[in-house]
Backbone bond lengths (Angstrom), bond angles and torsions (degrees), N, CA, C in turn:
res aa  C-N    CA-C-N  psi(-1)  N-CA   C-N-CA  omega(-1)  CA-C   N-CA-C  phi
1 X - - - 1.465 - - 1.530 110.48 -
2 X 1.335 115.19 141.07 1.453 119.74 177.38 1.523 109.87 -71.56
3 X 1.335 116.25 144.18 1.455 120.27 176.94 1.524 111.18 -114.62
4 X 1.322 117.25 12.24 1.458 121.08 177.84 1.521 108.80 -74.05
5 X 1.330 116.89 123.13 1.453 120.92 -177.95 1.528 110.17 -113.02
6 X 1.322 115.34 136.26 1.451 121.62 175.24 1.527 108.74 -92.98
7 X 1.328 115.65 154.19 1.460 120.77 -175.17 1.524 110.74 -113.61
8 X 1.334 115.36 145.83 1.461 121.65 178.76 1.519 108.62 -137.85
9 X 1.332 118.08 132.74 1.458 121.66 178.65 1.519 110.66 -114.73
10 X 1.337 115.38 138.48 1.463 121.25 177.09 1.521 108.05 -144.86
11 X 1.317 115.64 111.38 1.462 121.86 178.99 1.534 110.64 53.28
12 X 1.338 118.51 -111.57 1.462 121.12 -174.47 1.527 112.84 -94.93
13 X 1.335 116.84 20.70 1.459 119.08 -172.01 1.528 112.62 -136.51
14 X 1.310 114.49 146.90 1.459 121.95 169.11 1.523 107.64 -124.27
15 X 1.327 117.51 124.07 1.461 122.59 177.34 1.517 109.21 -120.89
16 X 1.314 115.98 158.76 1.465 121.03 177.93 1.528 109.66 -130.03
17 X 1.323 114.63 164.03 1.464 119.36 178.07 1.525 110.35 -155.95
18 X 1.318 115.14 154.24 1.461 122.46 175.17 1.515 109.19 -122.91
19 X 1.317 116.48 144.88 1.462 121.71 179.16 1.528 110.51 -112.89
20 X 1.318 115.60 139.94 1.459 122.47 179.24 1.522 108.49 -126.94
21 X 1.333 118.59 123.27 1.470 121.10 -174.56 1.521 112.26 -65.14
22 X 1.298 114.51 151.33 1.457 120.11 177.74 1.520 110.68 -67.86
23 X 1.323 116.64 145.23 1.465 120.38 174.12 1.525 110.58 -82.10
24 X 1.322 116.24 -3.54 1.465 122.47 175.26 1.526 108.26 -110.23
25 X 1.335 118.05 102.13 1.471 121.02 -174.37 1.528 113.75 -58.63
26 X 1.332 117.96 -23.44 1.459 121.07 -177.39 1.533 112.98 -83.77
27 X 1.316 116.86 -12.90 1.460 120.13 -175.27 1.528 112.10 -78.50
28 X 1.326 115.38 137.22 1.458 121.59 175.88 1.538 110.99 -113.13
29 X 1.326 116.16 9.93 1.461 120.96 -179.05 1.528 110.87 -70.06
30 X 1.338 115.80 148.94 1.458 121.63 173.47 1.521 108.18 -125.00
31 X 1.330 115.75 124.17 1.451 122.39 -175.51 1.524 108.73 -118.29
32 X 1.328 116.79 120.44 1.462 122.15 -177.60 1.520 109.21 -105.45
33 X 1.343 116.32 125.45 1.460 122.93 -178.45 1.529 109.92 -106.67
34 X 1.350 116.80 130.88 1.466 121.84 -178.03 1.523 108.74 -130.33
35 X 1.318 117.19 124.28 1.457 122.31 -177.10 1.515 113.62 -81.81
36 X 1.329 116.01 -176.98 1.455 122.09 -177.03 1.516 112.64 -101.68
37 X 1.345 115.14 -172.24 1.463 121.23 -179.68 1.530 109.93 -59.90
38 X 1.324 115.40 133.50 1.470 124.27 -176.60 1.528 113.40 69.98
39 X 1.328 117.64 19.97 1.467 119.79 171.85 1.519 109.10 -85.56
40 X 1.321 115.90 166.34 1.464 121.58 178.14 1.523 108.52 -145.75
41 X 1.322 116.24 176.44 1.463 120.12 178.14 1.526 109.93 -54.11
42 X 1.315 116.55 137.33 1.455 120.99 -179.53 1.518 113.87 94.64
43 X 1.335 117.04 -0.73 1.458 121.15 -176.64 1.523 112.50 -58.93
44 X 1.326 117.19 -32.25 1.462 121.37 -175.87 1.531 112.68 -95.48
45 X 1.327 116.82 19.48 1.461 120.31 -175.26 1.523 115.18 -54.04
46 X 1.329 117.44 -36.82 1.468 120.24 -179.30 1.519 112.58 -72.96
47 X 1.335 117.00 -25.61 1.463 121.09 -170.67 1.517 114.95 -103.23
48 X 1.323 117.51 -17.22 1.464 120.08 -176.79 1.529 112.67 -56.63
49 X 1.344 120.47 -43.99 1.467 119.07 179.66 1.530 113.23 -57.80
50 X 1.329 117.19 -36.20 1.468 119.80 177.08 1.521 110.72 -63.27
51 X 1.323 117.20 -48.74 1.457 120.09 -176.43 1.525 112.07 -69.03
52 X 1.332 117.38 -25.37 1.467 119.72 177.67 1.530 112.02 -64.01
53 X 1.312 117.66 -21.28 1.467 120.78 176.52 1.529 111.06 -67.41
54 X 1.342 115.16 -20.77 1.462 119.51 -174.05 1.523 112.63 -104.87
55 X 1.319 117.61 -15.64 1.450 118.71 179.79 1.513 112.29 164.67
56 X 1.326 115.58 -173.03 1.461 120.99 174.56 1.523 108.47 -66.85
57 X 1.319 116.57 133.74 1.459 121.16 -176.94 1.528 109.60 -108.96
58 X 1.326 115.63 132.29 1.455 121.63 178.77 1.518 108.10 -120.66
59 X 1.337 116.60 115.06 1.456 120.81 175.61 1.523 107.35 -91.39
60 X 1.332 115.66 112.99 1.464 122.60 -173.42 1.523 110.47 -111.82
61 X 1.330 116.93 136.73 1.461 120.63 176.04 1.520 111.02 -57.92
62 X 1.315 117.10 146.84 1.452 122.17 161.32 1.526 106.95 -78.84
63 X 1.306 117.41 143.15 1.470 121.42 -179.00 1.532 110.53 -46.37
64 X 1.335 115.70 127.42 1.454 121.92 176.05 1.512 115.86 82.32
65 X 1.320 117.95 -2.89 1.467 121.50 -173.14 1.522 111.11 -104.18
66 X 1.317 116.53 129.10 1.459 123.69 -172.23 1.529 111.89 -49.03
67 X 1.346 114.85 131.99 1.463 130.68 8.80 1.533 115.44 -82.10
68 X 1.337 118.24 1.75 1.465 120.21 178.54 1.525 110.45 -61.02
69 X 1.339 115.13 154.61 1.463 121.20 -179.58 1.524 110.35 -134.51
70 X 1.319 116.75 146.00 1.456 122.75 164.84 1.520 105.03 -99.80
71 X 1.315 116.88 113.47 1.455 120.94 -167.10 1.525 112.72 -69.46
72 X 1.328 117.25 -40.07 1.458 121.47 176.99 1.529 107.74 -115.69
73 X 1.321 116.49 103.14 1.460 120.77 -175.02 1.528 113.00 -81.83
74 X 1.317 117.85 2.58 1.462 120.58 178.58 1.522 111.93 -84.50
75 X 1.332 116.73 -11.12 1.457 120.90 -178.64 1.520 110.72 -96.18
76 X 1.335 116.39 138.87 1.451 119.94 172.97 1.523 109.79 -71.89
77 X 1.312 115.41 150.91 1.463 122.05 -179.82 1.525 108.88 -99.28
78 X 1.322 117.41 129.23 1.460 121.34 176.58 1.526 109.97 -99.16
79 X 1.323 116.25 159.76 1.466 120.21 178.54 1.519 111.17 -60.17
80 X 1.319 118.00 -43.89 1.467 119.68 -177.38 1.527 111.47 -69.27
81 X 1.328 118.29 -34.58 1.471 120.21 174.43 1.534 109.75 -64.55
82 X 1.320 115.79 -43.24 1.462 121.01 177.57 1.521 110.88 -58.02
83 X 1.337 117.49 -48.60 1.466 121.06 -177.50 1.527 111.78 -69.80
84 X 1.334 116.95 -39.17 1.462 120.31 178.35 1.526 110.51 -61.88
85 X 1.328 116.32 -45.52 1.458 120.45 -179.22 1.520 110.88 -65.06
86 X 1.329 116.49 -43.86 1.466 119.67 179.29 1.517 111.17 -62.73
87 X 1.325 116.90 -40.00 1.461 121.16 179.13 1.523 111.70 -64.91
88 X 1.328 116.58 -47.25 1.467 119.68 -179.44 1.525 110.88 -61.84
89 X 1.328 117.05 -34.99 1.467 120.23 177.14 1.526 110.93 -67.61
90 X 1.336 116.82 -37.67 1.470 120.65 176.98 1.527 109.97 -61.46
91 X 1.341 116.60 -47.09 1.471 119.25 -178.91 1.538 110.75 -63.11
92 X 1.329 116.63 -40.05 1.458 120.40 -179.84 1.527 111.50 -64.12
93 X 1.326 115.95 -35.88 1.466 120.27 -175.92 1.523 113.20 -85.57
94 X 1.344 117.03 -32.68 1.473 119.56 -169.79 1.513 114.83 -128.06
95 X 1.321 118.49 2.28 1.455 119.45 -175.86 1.523 110.23 91.29
96 X 1.335 115.85 -169.23 1.470 119.45 -172.28 1.524 114.08 -122.95
97 X 1.334 117.68 21.30 1.465 118.55 177.74 1.521 110.85 -156.86
98 X 1.334 115.28 154.51 1.466 123.91 174.03 1.529 112.86 54.29
99 X 1.317 115.94 48.08 1.463 121.95 -178.35 1.524 109.79 -102.07
100 X 1.325 116.26 140.08 1.458 121.66 170.66 1.527 107.86 -100.89
101 X 1.332 116.60 122.00 1.456 121.63 179.03 1.526 109.90 -101.89
102 X 1.339 115.87 138.54 1.461 121.96 175.24 1.526 107.05 -133.38
103 X 1.328 117.00 127.35 1.453 119.31 -179.24 1.511 112.15 -144.26
104 X 1.335 115.39 152.02 1.461 121.32 178.61 1.524 110.03 -119.81
105 X 1.330 116.98 135.07 1.459 123.85 173.83 1.535 110.76 59.46
106 X 1.335 119.88 -114.84 1.463 120.04 176.96 1.523 109.97 -63.40
107 X 1.329 117.02 -35.50 1.461 120.32 173.53 1.516 111.23 -64.42
108 X 1.339 116.70 -35.13 1.458 120.96 175.80 1.514 111.46 -65.77
109 X 1.329 117.02 -36.23 1.462 121.52 173.96 1.526 110.41 -61.33
110 X 1.340 116.51 -46.24 1.459 120.73 178.94 1.517 111.22 -60.34
111 X 1.320 116.64 -40.93 1.462 121.61 -179.50 1.530 110.84 -61.86
112 X 1.337 117.46 -45.33 1.463 120.70 179.09 1.524 111.13 -62.07
113 X 1.329 116.04 -45.28 1.460 120.12 -177.35 1.526 112.14 -68.02
114 X 1.321 117.37 -45.05 1.464 120.25 -178.60 1.524 111.15 -66.66
115 X 1.321 117.13 -34.15 1.463 119.95 177.91 1.524 110.57 -62.34
116 X 1.331 116.34 -41.17 1.456 120.48 179.92 1.526 112.08 -72.66
117 X 1.329 116.60 -36.48 1.459 120.77 -176.62 1.530 113.13 -77.46
118 X 1.337 117.06 -28.91 1.472 120.64 -174.75 1.533 111.18 -129.45
119 X 1.327 117.87 62.40 1.464 120.55 -175.20 1.531 114.59 -64.96
120 X 1.319 118.04 -23.22 1.466 119.81 179.85 1.524 112.26 -82.53
121 X 1.328 116.82 -12.48 1.468 119.95 -178.16 1.533 112.41 -104.67
122 X 1.327 116.09 -29.36 1.462 120.38 -177.58 1.523 109.69 -96.57
123 X 1.311 115.90 122.17 1.465 121.02 -179.06 1.519 111.58 -76.96
124 X 1.328 116.42 -45.12 1.466 123.12 -177.20 1.522 107.64 -165.45
125 X 1.325 115.82 161.12 1.462 119.14 -176.70 1.517 111.07 -143.38
126 X 1.337 114.29 153.23 1.460 122.01 173.33 1.522 107.02 -125.90
127 X 1.316 116.33 119.24 1.463 121.78 -178.72 1.526 108.60 -115.08
128 X 1.332 116.30 122.22 1.467 122.07 -174.97 1.529 109.18 -110.28
129 X 1.328 116.28 119.77 1.465 122.72 178.52 1.525 111.96 44.92
130 X 1.333 118.16 55.90 1.466 120.11 -172.93 1.527 113.82 -71.81
131 X 1.321 115.84 141.70 1.457 122.34 168.86 1.525 106.78 -74.25
132 X 1.325 117.46 134.60 1.459 120.65 -174.13 1.529 112.48 -110.01
133 X 1.311 117.18 -48.82 1.451 119.59 -177.71 1.526 111.01 -159.30
134 X 1.348 114.53 158.73 1.453 120.72 175.31 1.509 110.98 -79.38
135 X 1.307 118.14 -179.15 1.464 125.86 5.37 1.521 113.12 -81.88
136 X 1.325 115.47 159.84 1.460 121.07 172.86 1.528 107.94 -66.23
137 X 1.317 116.71 138.03 1.458 121.38 -176.06 1.527 111.30 -109.00
138 X 1.325 115.88 162.86 1.458 121.93 171.99 1.517 113.64 75.07
139 X 1.339 116.71 -159.20 1.476 121.97 -175.85 1.522 113.95 -58.62
140 X 1.347 117.63 -28.39 1.462 119.58 -178.89 1.526 112.16 -64.49
141 X 1.313 116.43 -21.31 1.470 119.90 177.68 1.527 110.74 -60.83
142 X 1.338 116.95 -29.21 1.460 120.98 178.43 1.527 110.95 -62.40
143 X 1.335 116.19 -36.99 1.456 119.59 177.62 1.517 111.40 -65.29
144 X 1.333 116.26 -40.43 1.465 120.95 177.70 1.523 110.29 -61.74
145 X 1.318 116.40 -48.28 1.468 120.59 -179.93 1.528 111.42 -64.50
146 X 1.339 116.21 -35.33 1.457 120.03 178.65 1.515 111.65 -62.42
147 X 1.336 116.81 -42.53 1.463 120.15 179.23 1.527 110.39 -64.68
148 X 1.313 116.57 -40.57 1.468 120.17 -176.51 1.519 112.23 -71.86
149 X 1.324 117.23 -19.98 1.474 120.62 178.98 1.522 111.62 -108.70
150 X 1.356 114.90 19.23 1.468 121.58 178.12 1.529 112.95 61.83
151 X 1.333 115.75 29.85 1.466 120.69 175.82 1.525 110.66 -115.29
152 X 1.327 115.50 24.53 1.464 120.02 -178.36 1.512 113.37 -61.30
153 X 1.326 117.07 -23.78 1.457 120.29 179.26 1.509 112.63 -61.13
154 X 1.345 116.14 -30.22 1.466 119.71 177.65 1.520 110.20 -65.57
155 X 1.353 115.67 -42.41 1.461 119.94 177.36 1.527 110.01 -64.43
156 X 1.337 116.66 -42.52 1.467 120.49 178.77 1.527 110.37 -54.79
157 X 1.314 114.46 -48.49 1.464 119.56 -178.21 1.525 110.88 -64.50
158 X 1.324 115.69 -44.96 1.460 119.32 -179.96 1.515 112.43 -63.20
159 X 1.337 116.14 -37.87 1.462 120.51 178.74 1.526 110.25 -65.02
160 X 1.334 116.07 -43.80 1.466 119.68 -179.80 1.525 111.13 -63.12
161 X 1.348 115.79 -43.05 1.462 119.79 179.35 1.526 110.77 -64.45
162 X 1.341 115.71 -47.11 1.459 119.92 -178.80 1.512 112.64 -62.79
163 X 1.330 115.96 -38.92 1.461 120.01 -179.11 1.523 111.59 -65.07
164 X 1.334 116.63 -27.69 1.461 120.62 -177.79 1.529 113.68 -89.86
165 X 1.343 116.89 -1.80 1.454 118.55 173.16 1.523 109.71 -62.58
166 X 1.347 118.31 144.73 1.463 119.85 174.02 1.526 110.25 -56.70
167 X 1.314 117.10 132.66 1.467 123.31 177.20 1.523 113.26 65.19
168 X 1.341 118.05 24.20 1.468 120.40 179.65 1.524 111.25 -59.89
169 X 1.327 116.88 -41.79 1.461 120.66 179.59 1.526 110.75 -63.20
170 X 1.321 115.87 -44.71 1.460 120.15 178.92 1.529 110.98 -61.55
171 X 1.345 116.40 -38.68 1.458 120.41 179.48 1.526 111.15 -64.57
172 X 1.318 116.11 -37.15 1.456 120.03 178.80 1.516 111.57 -62.87
173 X 1.327 116.13 -45.45 1.459 119.27 177.53 1.529 110.62 -67.41
174 X 1.317 117.15 -36.05 1.467 120.61 -179.84 1.518 111.18 -59.21
175 X 1.329 116.52 -38.53 1.464 119.68 179.25 1.520 111.77 -64.46
176 X 1.342 115.93 -35.81 1.460 119.56 -172.95 1.506 115.91 -87.54
177 X 1.338 118.34 -19.91 1.463 120.13 -176.37 1.522 111.15 -92.46
178 X 1.319 115.15 162.82 1.471 120.63 -178.66 1.518 111.85 -75.51
179 X 1.340 117.51 -46.54 1.466 122.32 -177.54 1.523 108.40 -124.09
180 X 1.321 115.52 96.15 1.462 120.71 -174.37 1.523 112.52 -62.59
181 X 1.335 117.42 -43.01 1.465 120.67 -177.73 1.518 111.24 -62.88
182 X 1.301 115.82 -46.68 1.469 119.93 179.85 1.526 110.43 -63.30
183 X 1.316 116.44 -41.39 1.461 121.34 -178.44 1.528 111.02 -61.91
184 X 1.325 116.91 -49.14 1.469 120.33 -175.03 1.528 113.00 -79.61
185 X 1.313 118.22 -11.53 1.466 121.03 176.05 1.524 112.31 -80.13
186 X 1.316 116.68 -14.92 1.462 120.35 -177.85 1.528 111.21 -73.49
187 X 1.322 116.99 134.88 1.460 121.44 -178.28 1.524 111.70 -66.13
188 X 1.336 117.40 -35.58 1.460 118.95 179.84 1.524 111.40 -66.91
189 X 1.334 117.05 -34.01 1.464 121.05 177.89 1.522 110.27 -70.91
190 X 1.325 117.39 -42.16 1.467 120.96 178.06 1.523 110.30 -58.52
191 X 1.312 116.85 -45.57 1.462 121.10 -179.22 1.527 110.99 -66.11
192 X 1.327 116.43 -43.19 1.460 120.84 179.60 1.524 111.27 -60.61
193 X 1.329 117.51 -48.50 1.461 121.28 -176.99 1.525 111.98 -64.25
194 X 1.316 116.75 -35.84 1.461 120.44 178.82 1.529 110.97 -62.51
195 X 1.329 115.61 -41.05 1.468 120.13 -179.80 1.526 110.74 -75.86
196 X 1.327 116.04 -42.25 1.457 121.86 -174.46 1.524 112.84 -69.81
197 X 1.321 117.07 -27.27 1.469 122.14 -177.75 1.535 111.38 -53.38
198 X 1.322 117.05 -39.26 1.462 121.32 -176.54 1.524 111.76 -63.24
199 X 1.330 116.86 -34.06 1.458 120.82 178.59 1.530 111.08 -81.15
200 X 1.317 116.09 -41.01 1.457 121.58 -179.88 1.526 111.38 -58.98
201 X 1.316 117.09 -36.84 1.465 121.92 -179.10 1.526 112.93 -63.56
202 X 1.321 117.46 -16.02 1.467 120.86 -176.29 1.533 112.95 -97.89
203 X 1.310 117.80 2.47 1.458 120.98 179.16 1.526 110.58 -61.21
204 X 1.318 116.92 137.35 1.461 123.13 -178.45 1.537 109.72 -90.02
205 X 1.336 118.34 114.74 1.473 121.26 -175.83 1.524 114.10 -55.64
206 X 1.339 118.63 -43.57 1.460 119.84 -176.28 1.541 111.29 -64.22
207 X 1.327 116.62 -36.40 1.461 119.24 176.31 1.527 110.95 -62.49
208 X 1.338 116.25 -40.88 1.461 119.83 179.15 1.526 110.74 -62.55
209 X 1.319 115.55 -37.45 1.460 120.43 -179.52 1.529 110.71 -68.95
210 X 1.330 117.36 -40.93 1.462 120.78 178.46 1.524 111.62 -63.22
211 X 1.331 116.60 -40.83 1.472 119.90 177.64 1.526 110.05 -68.29
212 X 1.317 116.78 -40.33 1.469 121.11 179.96 1.530 110.70 -62.26
213 X 1.325 116.67 -41.81 1.465 120.13 179.37 1.518 110.44 -64.59
214 X 1.336 117.01 -36.87 1.460 120.75 175.74 1.527 110.68 -64.24
215 X 1.336 116.47 -42.04 1.459 120.46 -179.69 1.527 111.48 -63.22
216 X 1.316 116.74 -32.23 1.456 120.27 179.47 1.529 111.27 -62.50
217 X 1.335 116.69 -30.65 1.468 121.79 -179.16 1.524 113.16 -97.29
218 X 1.325 117.65 -8.84 1.466 121.84 -169.95 1.528 112.39 -78.64
219 X 1.324 114.55 151.18 1.461 121.87 173.58 1.526 107.63 -157.75
220 X 1.331 117.17 109.23 1.470 120.01 -176.38 1.525 112.56 -92.82
221 X 1.327 118.31 -0.46 1.464 119.72 -177.05 1.528 113.17 -57.30
222 X 1.329 119.56 -42.81 1.474 118.00 178.08 1.524 113.06 -65.88
223 X 1.331 116.81 -26.00 1.466 120.18 -177.42 1.518 112.45 -76.38
224 X 1.326 117.61 -37.58 1.462 120.28 -172.77 1.521 112.89 -85.21
225 X 1.334 117.50 -9.15 1.460 120.27 176.87 1.530 109.67 -60.59
226 X 1.329 117.44 126.95 1.457 121.47 -179.49 1.515 114.24 86.11
227 X 1.339 117.72 9.64 1.465 121.45 179.47 1.529 112.07 -49.31
228 X 1.341 116.81 139.00 1.465 121.85 -178.39 1.530 113.05 -111.35
229 X 1.321 117.45 -6.32 1.472 121.31 -173.66 1.530 110.48 -93.19
230 X 1.336 119.02 135.65 1.473 121.07 175.26 1.529 110.29 -61.58
231 X 1.332 116.03 127.90 1.463 120.98 -176.84 1.519 109.67 -131.70
232 X 1.322 115.14 132.44 1.458 122.05 170.36 1.520 107.37 -101.40
233 X 1.320 116.92 123.23 1.460 121.12 -179.72 1.527 108.87 -113.79
234 X 1.322 116.04 121.16 1.460 122.21 -179.41 1.525 109.26 -112.75
235 X 1.337 116.71 136.36 1.463 119.06 175.07 1.518 110.74 -155.28
236 X 1.334 115.25 153.76 1.451 121.56 178.62 1.516 111.01 -90.18
237 X 1.309 116.56 142.44 1.464 120.72 -179.77 1.521 112.89 -69.15
238 X 1.338 116.98 -18.34 1.471 120.79 -178.13 1.525 111.25 -114.64
239 X 1.319 116.82 36.13 1.467 122.06 -178.54 1.524 109.88 -71.11
240 X 1.359 118.55 116.56 1.466 120.80 179.22 1.530 113.04 -88.14
241 X 1.314 117.32 -3.95 1.467 121.23 -174.46 1.528 111.39 -97.87
242 X 1.331 116.86 -51.92 1.465 122.11 179.79 1.527 108.44 -111.85
243 X 1.337 118.41 114.57 1.462 120.56 -177.87 1.526 112.55 -59.85
244 X 1.318 115.93 136.55 1.457 120.35 -179.70 1.509 112.90 -58.84
245 X 1.340 117.82 -33.34 1.463 120.90 -177.96 1.528 111.23 -64.58
246 X 1.330 116.91 -29.71 1.467 119.75 177.36 1.524 110.83 -66.59
247 X 1.331 116.06 -42.45 1.459 120.41 -176.48 1.530 111.06 -77.25
248 X 1.326 117.57 -33.12 1.468 120.98 -179.09 1.524 111.53 -57.50
249 X 1.321 116.11 -38.34 1.460 119.54 179.49 1.524 111.18 -61.19
250 X 1.328 116.63 -41.82 1.461 121.00 178.84 1.523 110.89 -69.49
251 X 1.316 116.71 -38.99 1.466 120.54 177.92 1.523 111.39 -58.92
252 X 1.332 116.01 -41.20 1.465 120.45 -176.74 1.525 112.92 -75.81
253 X 1.325 117.03 -34.20 1.464 120.19 -168.45 1.524 115.00 -104.81
254 X 1.327 117.81 -7.61 1.461 120.37 -176.52 1.525 110.91 -103.07
255 X 1.340 118.03 121.73 1.462 120.67 179.71 1.530 112.43 -63.10
256 X 1.319 115.50 153.10 1.467 123.79 171.80 1.526 114.35 66.15
257 X 1.333 117.72 22.10 1.461 121.07 175.02 1.527 109.54 -99.03
258 X 1.315 115.21 128.66 1.463 122.42 171.29 1.520 106.67 -106.80
259 X 1.325 117.80 110.66 1.464 122.20 -175.55 1.528 110.65 -100.92
260 X 1.330 115.29 133.40 1.462 121.81 177.54 1.521 108.07 -127.62
261 X 1.331 116.40 124.86 1.461 122.01 179.62 1.524 109.74 -102.87
262 X 1.336 115.92 145.66 1.459 121.94 -179.05 1.522 109.27 -116.96
263 X 1.331 115.45 120.60 1.459 120.43 178.70 1.524 110.13 -71.88
264 X 1.339 116.39 151.26 1.462 122.81 179.17 1.530 110.91 50.62
265 X 1.316 114.61 49.59 1.467 121.04 -177.69 1.515 108.98 -145.35
266 X 1.332 115.99 141.99 1.446 121.84 -178.90 1.519 113.48 -99.46
267 X 1.332 115.86 -135.07 1.461 122.34 -171.99 1.524 113.44 -81.39
268 X 1.339 117.12 -25.74 1.473 120.68 -172.45 1.535 110.35 -103.19
269 X 1.329 115.76 63.81 1.469 121.45 -174.95 1.527 111.53 -54.83
270 X 1.335 117.19 -43.06 1.460 122.17 -174.87 1.522 112.61 -69.44
271 X 1.330 117.65 -12.10 1.461 121.88 175.42 1.525 111.50 -108.90
272 X 1.321 116.54 -43.94 1.464 120.27 -177.27 1.533 111.77 -65.67
273 X 1.316 116.06 -44.45 1.468 122.15 -177.55 1.519 109.13 -117.41
274 X 1.317 115.62 51.38 1.464 120.16 -168.54 1.530 113.12 -58.18
275 X 1.330 118.52 -44.87 1.460 120.32 -177.50 1.523 111.26 -67.77
276 X 1.330 116.64 -44.66 1.456 120.49 -179.96 1.526 110.94 -68.05
277 X 1.331 116.76 -41.41 1.463 120.22 178.82 1.525 110.75 -62.58
278 X 1.313 117.16 -41.71 1.460 120.19 179.68 1.525 111.38 -67.80
279 X 1.334 117.25 -31.95 1.468 119.95 175.28 1.523 110.05 -65.47
280 X 1.322 117.47 -44.79 1.462 121.35 179.49 1.529 110.12 -64.47
281 X 1.334 117.39 -43.70 1.458 120.29 178.90 1.519 111.50 -65.43
282 X 1.321 116.36 -37.22 1.464 120.80 178.05 1.523 110.65 -62.11
283 X 1.327 116.78 -44.18 1.466 120.56 178.49 1.526 110.88 -61.96
284 X 1.323 116.34 -41.10 1.465 120.95 179.20 1.519 111.15 -64.09
285 X 1.322 116.99 -49.02 1.460 120.95 -178.50 1.524 111.66 -66.18
286 X 1.316 116.93 -36.93 1.467 121.05 178.05 1.516 111.18 -65.00
287 X 1.336 115.94 -42.24 1.464 120.57 -179.52 1.521 111.02 -63.79
288 X 1.324 117.01 -42.39 1.448 119.96 -179.25 1.522 111.61 -69.11
289 X 1.337 115.66 -34.29 1.466 119.23 177.75 1.519 110.25 -66.80
290 X 1.341 116.26 -40.41 1.455 120.75 179.75 1.523 110.54 -67.29
291 X 1.338 116.92 -38.43 1.458 121.57 178.01 1.522 110.68 -61.01
292 X 1.327 115.92 -41.51 1.470 120.72 179.41 1.519 110.44 -62.79
293 X 1.338 117.27 -42.35 1.472 120.75 179.50 1.526 111.33 -63.37
294 X 1.355 115.57 -41.05 1.455 120.06 -177.64 1.533 110.90 -65.47
295 X 1.356 115.03 -43.00 1.453 118.71 179.98 1.516 112.06 -67.84
296 X 1.337 115.79 -32.28 1.461 119.95 -178.38 1.512 113.03 -70.41
């Protein structure tokens, strides 16, 4: 896979993206992949070969996530600035029509919101364990409060120290998955983490804090009401990161969502249940492709 990344600037942000050609020469589809909070370049390494079967794949930074930059870190980030920047980066990377969006967690939130906001540009979307609304819960709330009381430097320092602990990356995934031992025993996961570690180590703590503070105030429920774009929503029944009750509300109230739940699965559905998740996504993409042919 090519690792050459192109850069895009929009107002207070710089984002990057890499393109991977389709393994199907006849396909004209463009699939944009967006990771979650604390993701970095290479996050979709395990899944890119699958998506290449369906079209050209574009791995796009999540706002503020390495190699992306927030140019002026003294400004608070708003939800609409976040979505506007993410959208403009999508158009720059993939054009402005017939795009398939795929996102995980905070990226999954962006996918749901952009699908509702730009129905004429987004063909279909896959949202995996999406973050829906604040407030941020648990220990991470301390980082949010620290930024608001001008003590964000403490979080910065703690993040840097924690990131440099041996196996810090593995510990992060262990918290989010259903069966940590089974997950880390897999050879594909071992190989992925070894490669991904180099990118993860470059994440900028203050950017993570700015995005986290935005997430604490965010709520996409009013935005997705009336959505017109076909969406596949995947989530694990044992997700410790995003409460199921938050997502259930969106599943019930948002038009055109097909929700699939995975038993004995945590936050990283696309990695934990990779074969089953890819089968479900394949069925979704095949159905939409067939629908397009029938209408044409």
